[in-house]
C-alpha positions, 0 to 999 in steps of 0.5 A: 370462374377465375377471380378478378383483381377486385376480389383480392382479400383485404390487406393485399396490394393495390397493383397498377401497371403501365405497358412495358414500352418498346425501346426502338426509340426514345420516349415521347409524350404518349409514353409519358401520358400513360406513365404519369396517369399511373403515377397519379393513381398510385400516389392517390392510393398511397395517400389513402393509406393503402399498400401499393405496387406500381410497375413500369418497364421496357419491352426489349425483344422482337424483330423491330428491336433487332432491325433498329439495333442493326441499323445503328450498328450495335447488338440488340442488347447494347441498343436496349441498354443504351436506350433504357439507361440514357433515355427511359429511366432518366425521363421517369426520374425527371417527371417524378415518377414513383414506380416501385419496380422497373422491369426489362424483358431481357432480365433473367428474372423475367426470361426464366419465368416466361419459359416456365409459363409457356412450358406449362401451357405446352405440357397442358396441351394448350400449344401445338405446332402448325403453319401460318401465312399472313400480313405482319406489321413489324412496328406492331409486332402483330399479324394483321387481320383484313380490317386492320389494313388500309390501302396505300394512296395513289401517287404516294410511295406506298400506292397499291400496297396494303398498309398497317392502319396504325403505322401507315407503312406496308405490312410484310407477308410472312410464312412460318412454321410456328407454335400456336396457343389455342386461343379460339377455345377461350372465346365463350369463357372470355364472353362469360367473363366480360358479362360477369365483370362489366367494368373489366375493360374501360372505357365503354367504347373499348369494352364494346370493341373487345366484346364484338371482336371476340363474338366474331370468333377468335383464331389460334395465336402464333406464339413463336417465331422462327425467322429471327433469334432475338427473343426468349427461346422456346424451351422445348424447341430452341429453333424458335423464339417466343412471340414478343407479345407473349413474352411482354404480357408475362412481365405483369406476373414475373415482376411480382414474383411468379415462379420465384416469390410465391408470398409476394405473388399472392399478395400482389397479383393480379393487377388491379389496373392495367393502363394501356394504349388503345392500340394494344387493347386486344392483347391485354383484354383478350390474349392476356386473360386467355393465357391466365385462364389456360394456366389457372391464374386469376384475372386482372381487375381492370384494363383501362385503355387511354386514347391517343395524343394527337398532333395535326390529327395524327397519333403521336409517334416516332414513326410518323415524326409527330413524337415530341419529347416531354423535356421540350415542354417541361423546360418551358412549363415545369414538371408539375405543370406538365403532369397536371396539363395532360390529365386536366386537358384530356378525358382519360380514355378519349383521344386528345389533341395537344397544342402549345397554345392550349397548354399556355392558356390553361397554365396562365388561367388555371395554374398561375392566375387561379391557384398560384395567385391565391397562394401568393395573396393569402401568404402576403396578407397573413404576413402584412396583417398578422406578421406571418402568424396564422390567426385563429378563426373566431367569427365564422359565418355562412360564408365560411360554412359554404367553404367548408361544404365546398371542400367536403364535396371536392374531397368526396368527388375527387376521391371517387373520380380519381381513386375509383373511376380513373377520371383524372380530369374530373377529379382535378376539376373538382379540386380547381372548382374549389380553388375558384370558390376560395378565390370568389370568397376572398373577392367577396369578403374583401379582407383588404377593406376589413383590415381598415377596421381596427375594432375587435370585431374587425380584427376577428373578421379579418382573422377568420377570412385569412384562416379560412383561406389558409386552411383551404390551401392546406386541403388543396395541397393534400389533394393535388399532391399526387398530381403536382408533388413539388408544388404541393410541397412548396405550398405545404412549407409556405403554410407552415404545415410541415412543422405543425402537421408532419410530412405532406406525403403522410397526410391521408386524402380524407384528412383534406376534409377535416376542417380546422387541422392547420393550427393557429399560430403556424408560421406562414411565409411567402415563398417563390411564386408557385407558377411564374408567368410564362414570359418571366420563365422565358426571360430567366 
């Protein structure tokens, strides 16, 4: 049995990938959702002190790209270059994505290795030549099975036609002489692997779908196309190009040194987590592991399928005109709020509906009122009552112990949910439950009333309350840094933590629970409001 990513030796790299995105158009919220999730996951593991590699990129071959380029009067390469440099890379920079590599499938470092991989399979007898005829969706770049099709509705332009269930557009009947990979032979091995590695496909609903599909019996896979030429040439027969999905899946190997840098490859491959949309689950959970089995390579640790972002009940995409640009939202709510919202509002792995109203309500309630207001109040009171110098806590009691216990629980739960379970929503909620606990603590302790007591006991009590609140915020800044790095840095600076403790990014996740880390005497300043009221943002 091939090893899984979870069986990598200690000291190796925690490797996370997004899908490589198809560049037929500019990115929308759905693309950004997966990429932000991967960024939060890898930032979290970096703050655990682990060596991390985060890969994203673009899928640039295939019939859909060719047709899109032709429709725009440019070559496919020109089209890809323009989209990547003007839309995709700038968006990831805008969203503060800290990817370690960006691979393009038109790059030589990829195409050469793809040919080598496929040639190896051919030489091993895993590929043969044959004919095939069937319904093909250009949007999916995939031959469709009967269960993947729906009927066009009477009275519409597609009445009486078979449509792709994903794109809601007619499929084309293609007949070609192609080369085929013996996928059908790998069904039993795949089922054995799924049984031995129950966490390989997540969530459980996705795993069940994959297992049931494989149990029905697999067909051999056409791995070449001969009716167009925009793709990687089949090395032994250049009248064919390699099927775009075979080409695309191999990016996860070629980007980390397959066939070029063995040391890096051994240190990094296979991926610990492949983040994918549920519509491309079968490629990653069936075809990809079968390809690796055929070439004797280890299998990934996990394939995690996120759900669809829905607008008006429809999957968000350019083809059905529901695609929304992330910049439409970041210009109003800010980048950090954007990064936070989708992982907070939608359980990863489930479909979720986006609405402007829900984003506005959560922003106001949780970010501005709960989190931002807490930071402002604490800084203002330290400034008012102690001249901006953080006092020492000398009068701890049961209330302070409850805060310490609450923080310990929040750190443990957030680390488990985000770092292990990919439950971003649960991890974020654990932190914000602690934020609410600290707000409740301040409300109950009423430091503005305690400040009226000028006795030594009163001053000690006031100092303890404000230290407890500030130390809690230090921990929150660390825990939310992977989610909202710009905001966390602002809070870190406001607390005077940079001078006292060093760079925020270097603070381990577990250090958030180390109570008493922020030293008394730190200079606390009230900076700009972390989350301005939306009406104020609009006015600006």
